C-alpha positions in Angstrom: -50.7 31.0 82.0 -53.7 30.3 78.9 -52.7 32.5 75.9 -55.3 35.1 75.3 -56.5 35.7 71.6 -58.1 39.1 70.7 -61.7 38.3 69.9 -62.6 38.0 65.8 -64.5 41.1 64.7 -67.0 40.0 62.8 -66.8 39.7 58.3 -68.8 40.8 56.3 -69.5 38.9 52.6 -67.4 39.7 49.8 -69.7 37.5 47.0 -73.0 35.7 47.4 -75.1 33.2 45.6 -78.1 32.0 44.6 -79.2 28.6 45.3 -82.5 27.2 43.5 -85.0 24.8 45.1 -85.4 21.4 43.0 -87.8 18.6 44.1 -86.5 15.0 43.1 -88.7 13.3 41.0 -88.1 10.2 42.2 -88.2 10.9 46.3 -89.3 14.4 46.7 -86.0 15.2 48.2 -85.3 18.9 47.5 -82.5 19.7 45.9 -80.1 22.5 46.0 -78.4 24.1 42.9 -76.5 27.2 42.8 -77.8 29.2 40.7 -78.2 26.4 37.7 -78.2 29.1 34.1 -78.1 25.9 31.8 -79.8 22.6 31.0 -78.3 19.8 33.0 -78.7 16.5 34.9 -78.4 16.2 39.0 -78.8 14.3 41.3 -80.4 13.5 44.3 -78.2 13.6 47.7 -81.0 11.7 48.8 -82.1 8.9 46.5 -79.3 9.1 44.6 -81.0 9.4 41.5 -80.9 11.4 37.9 -83.1 13.8 36.9 -83.2 16.9 34.3 -83.2 20.5 35.6 -84.7 23.3 33.8 -82.0 26.5 34.3 -82.7 29.9 35.7 -82.3 33.2 33.8 -78.7 34.0 34.1 -80.4 37.2 33.4 -82.3 37.4 36.9 -79.1 36.4 38.3 -76.8 39.1 37.7 -79.2 41.7 38.3 -79.9 40.2 41.8 -76.1 40.1 42.5 -76.2 43.5 41.0 -78.4 45.2 43.5 -77.8 43.2 46.3 -73.8 44.8 45.4 -72.5 41.2 45.9 -74.3 40.3 48.8 -72.2 43.9 49.9 -75.9 45.6 50.5 -78.2 42.5 51.8 -76.1 43.0 55.5 -78.2 43.9 58.5 -77.8 47.7 58.6 -79.0 47.3 62.8 -76.3 44.7 63.3 -73.5 47.1 61.8 
């Protein structure tokens, strides 16, 4: 007899991150970075070249996280 497993209940998000896409100046691939709030060097995952990036505003990131309650308010209400 097979081992009967209880169906899993869908899991709700407990946090969130914002991903920004930076075009690589060498190969034009969009490089995803999680909200870089300081000037830095990024490395393209396609051509492996490094390039400097402009940081995003940390206050804006915090604001987005607050208004979406850390991801909890972004849940599709029709799914619940």
